[in-house]
SEVEX-694465 format. One line per 2 residues: number of its first residue (from 1); their letters; for each residue x, y, z of C-alpha. Coordinates in Angstrom, 1 decimal, always signed. Example, Ala and Ser with C-alpha at 12.3 -4.5 7.8 and 13.67 -1.06 7.14 Angstrom:
SEVEX-694465
1	as	+12.3 -4.5 +7.8  +13.7 -1.1 +7.1
//
This chain:
SEVEX-694465
1	mi	+93.6 +97.6 +96.5  +91.9 +94.9 +99.0
3	dr	+92.3 +98.2 +102.0  +90.6 +100.7 +99.4
5	ik	+87.7 +98.0 +98.9  +87.8 +97.1 +103.1
7	yl	+87.7 +101.0 +103.4  +84.7 +101.7 +101.2
9	wa	+83.4 +99.2 +101.8  +83.1 +100.5 +105.5
11	rh	+83.3 +104.1 +104.7  +80.2 +103.9 +101.8
13	rl	+78.2 +100.4 +102.6  +75.3 +101.7 +100.6
15	vv	+76.8 +103.2 +97.4  +79.6 +99.6 +97.5
17	ia	+75.9 +98.0 +97.0  +74.3 +100.7 +94.2
19	fl	+77.3 +99.8 +91.9  +76.5 +96.0 +92.0
21	sv	+74.2 +96.3 +91.4  +74.2 +98.8 +88.9
23	lv	+76.5 +96.1 +87.0  +74.1 +93.4 +87.7
25	ii	+71.9 +94.6 +86.1  +73.9 +95.6 +83.1
27	gy	+75.3 +92.5 +82.7  +71.6 +91.0 +82.9
29	fa	+70.5 +93.2 +80.1  +73.5 +92.7 +78.1
31	ik	+73.8 +89.4 +77.7  +70.1 +89.1 +76.7
33	tf	+70.6 +91.2 +74.2  +73.6 +89.4 +72.6
35	sa	+72.1 +86.4 +73.1  +68.7 +87.7 +71.3
37	mi	+71.3 +88.9 +68.8  +73.1 +85.9 +68.7
39	yw	+70.0 +83.4 +67.6  +67.8 +86.4 +65.0
41	qd	+71.7 +85.9 +63.2  +71.2 +82.4 +62.7
43	pa	+70.0 +82.1 +59.1  +68.3 +78.4 +60.1
45	hk	+65.8 +81.4 +62.2  +65.2 +83.2 +58.6
47	nq	+61.6 +83.6 +57.3  +60.9 +80.0 +59.1
49	di	+57.6 +77.7 +58.0  +55.1 +79.1 +60.4
51	ep	+54.2 +76.9 +63.4  +51.4 +76.6 +65.7
53	wm	+53.1 +77.8 +68.8  +54.6 +80.7 +67.3
55	tp	+53.2 +84.1 +68.1  +53.1 +87.2 +66.1
57	ry	+55.8 +88.4 +67.6  +58.2 +85.6 +66.6
59	vs	+56.5 +85.6 +63.6  +57.5 +89.7 +63.2
61	ls	+61.0 +89.5 +64.0  +61.6 +85.8 +61.5
63	yr	+60.1 +87.8 +58.7  +61.5 +91.0 +59.6
65	lp	+58.0 +92.3 +59.3  +56.8 +95.6 +61.3
67	pe	+54.0 +94.8 +63.0  +51.2 +97.6 +60.7
69	il	+51.9 +95.2 +57.9  +52.1 +91.6 +59.8
71	gp	+49.4 +92.7 +62.0  +46.5 +93.0 +59.6
73	vl	+47.5 +89.9 +57.8  +47.4 +88.5 +61.3
75	fl	+44.0 +89.9 +61.8  +45.4 +91.6 +65.1
77	ek	+43.1 +95.4 +65.5  +45.0 +98.4 +66.0
79	ge	+44.2 +99.7 +68.5  +43.3 +96.5 +70.8
81	pp	+46.4 +95.5 +73.4  +48.9 +93.3 +72.9
83	rr	+47.9 +89.8 +73.8  +49.4 +86.7 +73.9
85	is	+48.0 +84.3 +71.5  +49.7 +81.2 +69.3
87	ig	+49.6 +81.0 +65.6  +47.5 +78.4 +65.9
89	ki	+44.6 +80.1 +68.3  +44.4 +82.9 +65.4
91	aa	+44.0 +80.7 +62.7  +40.9 +77.8 +64.5
93	en	+39.6 +81.7 +65.4  +39.6 +82.7 +61.6
95	nl	+38.5 +79.1 +60.8  +42.5 +79.1 +58.9
97	ti	+44.5 +76.0 +57.8  +48.3 +76.9 +59.0
99	ee	+49.4 +76.8 +55.8  +46.6 +78.8 +54.6
101	lq	+47.7 +81.5 +57.7  +51.7 +80.3 +55.4
103	ar	+50.8 +81.7 +52.1  +49.0 +85.1 +53.9
105	id	+52.4 +85.8 +55.5  +54.4 +85.4 +52.2
107	ea	+52.4 +87.2 +50.1  +52.7 +90.5 +53.0
109	aa	+56.3 +90.2 +53.1  +57.1 +89.3 +49.9
111	aw	+55.3 +93.1 +48.7  +56.3 +94.0 +51.6
113	wa	+60.4 +93.5 +49.9  +59.8 +94.0 +47.2
115	el	+58.7 +97.6 +48.0  +61.6 +98.6 +50.1
117	ar	+63.8 +97.9 +47.1  +61.7 +99.7 +44.6
119	kk	+62.6 +102.8 +47.5  +66.3 +102.0 +47.3
121	p	+68.1 +104.3 +45.3
//
């Protein structure tokens, strides 16, 4: 086995380096995917009360709402380029408290889930 690895290293060094690089990249994305899966499967992260530090994407994942539903609730325009903004900034820009924004999100989530339940046979 060692002789075969030495042979490949001596004759096909670039192929071995490319192969190992691909393995490292696949490993990175596999770890990232599984860690996200484990994080969002934890019931403590589902339907969390919103906090000022949260982003719209975090809220969307926590409440399992598509961007088309959550965007208007958070006053985000559809054609607007993505930007990193916190829920606290969104509330301040729209003269709302976090509690009022929470109520808007809860209302939208309830409507979305009721619509999905109605569509299922």
